[in-house]
N, C-alpha and C positions, 0 to 999 in steps of 0.2 A: 397172949396166945402162945400155946406150947406146941406149935406145929413146926415141922422141919422145912417144908416147902409147899409151893403150889405147882401142880403139874397140869399143863395144857396139852391135850392129846388131839392131834388132827386126824380126822377120819376122812380122807379124800384129798383132793388137790386144792391148794390155795396159792394165790399169786405170790411171786417171789418177794420176800421181805415183809409181807403182811404180818405174819405171826411174830417176827422179830420186833416189829413196832408195838404190837400188843403186849408182848412179853415185858418190855421195858416199862410200859405204863402200869401194868399189874404189879410189878415189883415195887414201883414207886408208891402206889396207892396202899398196898397192904404191908409194905416193909418186910417182905419175905422173898427169898430166892424163888425164881420161877424156872421150871424145866420144861422144855418143849420136847415132845416125842410124837412119833407116828403110831397110830393104832390101826388095826385091820379088823373089819367086821363085814359079814355078808349082809349088806343093808336090805337086800331083797326080802329077808324074813321080817322086816319092820315096816314094809310097804303095805299100805291099805289101798287096793285097786279102786274101790268105789269112791274114795276121796282123792286119789292120785297124790297122796301125801304119806309121810312117815310118822309112825306112832311115837310121839315124844316121850310118853310115859314109859313105854317099853325100852326105848333107847336109854333113857336115864337109868332105869333099873339095870340094864346090861353094863353101862359104864360103871355104875356103883359096884356091882358084884364081880365084874371081870377085870377092871382096870384101876380101881381106886385103892390106894394104900391107907393103912390105918392112921398114920401120922401126917397125912397130907390132905390138902384139898385138891380135888381133881375135876377138871372141866373138859368134857368132850366137845370138840369143835367140828361142826358139820357144814355141808354145803347142800342141804336138802330141805324141802318144805316140810316143816314140823306141824303137828296138830296134837291136841288132846281132845277127847270126846266132847267136852262142853264148849270148846272154842273153835272157830274157823281155822285159825293158825296161831302159832306162838313163835316168838323170837328165841326163846329158851326157857329153861326151868331148872330148878335145883331143889334138893332136899334141904328144908330149913334146918339149920344147925347140923347138917349132915356132912358127908365127906365128898359128895359128887353133885355135879350139875352138867347141863348141856347148853350149847348156844349154836345157832345156825346163822350163817351169813346170807342165806338164800333170799330172804325178803328185805334185806337191807340195801340192795343195789338200786340205784336210781332207774336203771333200765327196766326194771320190773313195773315201773309206774309211768313209762313213756317219757322219761326225762333223760337228758344226756348223761353219759357215764361221768362220774366224778370220784376219782380214787380217794381224794382227801375226805370227802363226806362219808364214803364207805368205811374207811379206817376209823373215822370218828364214831360212827354208829356202832361198829363192831366192838371197839374197845369199851364203849359204854355198856353194851350188852354183856360182854365178858365180865367186866367189873361188877355189874348189877347181879348177875347170877352167882358169882363168887361171894358177893355180899350176903346173899341168902344162905350160902353154906356156912358162913360165919355167924348166922343167927339173926341177921338184919331183916326186918319186914319192910314193906313199902313205906316210904317216907312221904310226909306231906309237904316238905320243902320243895317248891317248884324247880329249884336248880339242882337238887341232889340227884346223883346217879341212881339212887334207890327209889326214886319216884316211879310209879307204875307207868308202863308204856303200852298202849294199845296199837298205836300207829307209828310209822317212822317219823312223822312230824313231832310226836311226843318225845322221841329219842333226841331229835335235833334240838329241842328246846331246853334240854337239861345239860348240866356240866358232866364231865367224865370223872369227877371226884365225889367222894362222900362229903356230906355237909358236916359241920362241926359236931352236931348231935350224934350222927351215926359214927363218926370217928371216935367220939368219947365212949360210945357204947362198946366199941371194939378195943378200947384202951390204947388207941393210937393218938399221939399228941397232935392237936390241930395246928 
């Protein structure tokens, strides 16, 4: 990898310390320095009133064109309900082998499903989603290893069942020693 760093850009408010925990996990997984910064966007222009959700494709395009650097991988972090036209909702998305991705914490909270708040589970789910989307920016496709963070996730239960690390095969594809 000939990259300088990974940049995580928060768009909106996140609980104190949440992004710091994610930052350390991402650094450990990809062996690159991670920089946290705040971004500012008028999210109303990405809102689709008929769905009461935010257009993930348009947000991804905006993060890529306005916030991503050429020698970095950039992930926009949101706290809104994302969709793409062919899916009811998404946890995130990224350009395969590109420089940008997005992830949202919105559907990762237990409270959305009538379950008691659990900060530990929330952090676990979010770090997996962030690492997963960054994996796509590094060129990784969905993995068939059930424990790999690159396995596809349709529901939060799918996220809960996988590890927060890349499997041996995915690490080898990136040239990271297992």
